C-alpha positions as CSV (number, residue, x, y, z in Angstrom):
1,M,4.4,-37.2,142.3
2,A,8.0,-36.2,142.9
3,A,6.9,-32.8,144.2
4,G,4.3,-34.3,146.4
5,I,1.6,-32.2,144.8
6,T,-1.6,-34.2,144.1
7,A,-4.2,-31.3,144.1
8,G,-4.3,-27.6,143.7
9,P,-2.0,-25.3,141.7
10,V,1.0,-26.9,140.2
11,F,3.0,-23.6,140.1
12,R,3.2,-22.3,143.7
13,S,4.8,-19.4,145.4
14,M,7.5,-19.8,148.0
15,A,7.8,-18.3,151.4
16,K,11.1,-16.9,152.7
17,G,13.5,-19.8,153.5
18,G,12.4,-21.7,150.4
19,K,9.3,-23.3,151.8
20,V,6.6,-24.0,149.1
21,T,3.2,-22.5,150.0
22,E,-0.3,-23.6,149.0
23,N,-0.7,-20.3,147.1
24,A,-0.7,-20.2,143.3
25,L,2.1,-18.5,141.5
26,L,0.7,-15.3,140.0
27,P,1.3,-14.1,136.4
28,Q,3.1,-11.1,137.8
29,N,5.5,-13.4,139.7
30,V,6.4,-15.1,136.4
31,M,6.9,-11.7,134.7
32,D,9.2,-10.6,137.5
33,V,11.4,-13.6,137.1
34,V,11.6,-13.2,133.3
35,Q,12.4,-9.5,133.7
36,R,15.1,-10.2,136.2
37,Y,16.6,-12.8,133.9
38,A,16.5,-10.4,131.0
39,A,18.3,-7.7,133.0
40,K,20.9,-10.1,134.2
41,C,21.6,-11.2,130.5
42,D,21.6,-7.6,129.3
43,L,18.5,-8.2,127.2
44,P,16.1,-5.4,126.3
45,T,13.1,-4.7,128.5
46,I,10.5,-7.4,128.1
47,A,6.8,-6.7,128.2
48,P,4.0,-9.3,128.9
49,H,3.0,-9.1,125.2
50,D,6.5,-10.1,124.2
51,L,5.9,-13.5,126.0
52,R,2.6,-13.9,124.2
53,R,4.1,-13.2,120.8
54,T,7.1,-15.5,121.5
55,F,4.7,-18.3,122.5
56,A,2.8,-17.9,119.3
57,K,5.8,-17.7,117.0
58,L,7.5,-20.8,118.7
59,A,4.2,-22.7,118.4
60,H,4.0,-21.8,114.7
61,K,7.7,-22.7,114.1
62,G,7.0,-26.0,115.8
63,H,4.3,-26.7,113.2
64,A,1.3,-26.1,115.5
65,A,-1.9,-25.6,113.5
66,L,-2.9,-22.0,113.1
67,E,-6.3,-22.9,114.5
68,Q,-4.7,-24.2,117.7
69,I,-2.6,-21.0,118.0
70,Q,-5.8,-19.0,117.4
71,L,-7.6,-20.8,120.2
72,S,-4.6,-20.3,122.6
73,L,-4.4,-16.6,121.9
74,G,-8.2,-16.1,122.0
75,H,-8.4,-14.6,118.6
76,A,-11.9,-14.4,117.1
77,S,-10.8,-15.2,113.6
78,I,-7.9,-17.0,111.9
79,Q,-7.1,-13.9,109.9
80,T,-6.2,-12.1,113.1
81,T,-3.8,-14.9,114.0
82,E,-2.3,-14.7,110.5
83,R,-1.7,-11.0,110.8
84,Y,-0.3,-11.5,114.3
85,L,2.2,-14.0,113.1
86,G,2.8,-12.4,109.7
87,V,1.9,-15.6,107.9
88,K,-0.8,-16.9,105.5
89,Q,-2.5,-20.3,105.6
90,D,-1.1,-22.8,103.1
91,L,-4.2,-23.4,101.0
92,A,-2.2,-25.3,98.3
93,D,-2.4,-28.3,100.6
94,A,-5.9,-27.9,102.0
95,P,-7.5,-30.6,104.2
96,C,-10.4,-30.9,101.6
97,D,-7.8,-32.1,99.1
98,R,-7.2,-35.2,101.3
99,L,-10.7,-36.6,101.6
100,G,-10.1,-39.3,99.1
101,L,-13.3,-38.7,97.2
102,R,-13.4,-39.6,93.5
103,F,-15.8,-38.2,90.9
104,G,-16.7,-39.7,87.6
105,K,-15.0,-42.8,86.3
């Protein structure tokens, strides 16, 4: 590996002087970086939930299955994910329509 990391956390904190430590980077560390970047770019205040919603919307825009987004977000039902994204499932092209089963002659 280019970073020399073969075990343990991939995202790690840094000590003063730029030395990478063995400690995992905490979610709050990521949020601090994002908020500093937003302030530097004159963007509005960003909350942790904004990152979650952005992830979900980008995944949906990239054609990720709603069920995969549901699992990633930890929603109990697909309807919750639909409401969260403001979308509905496309039942006009349902998977059961592609089974290749024929009935009758």
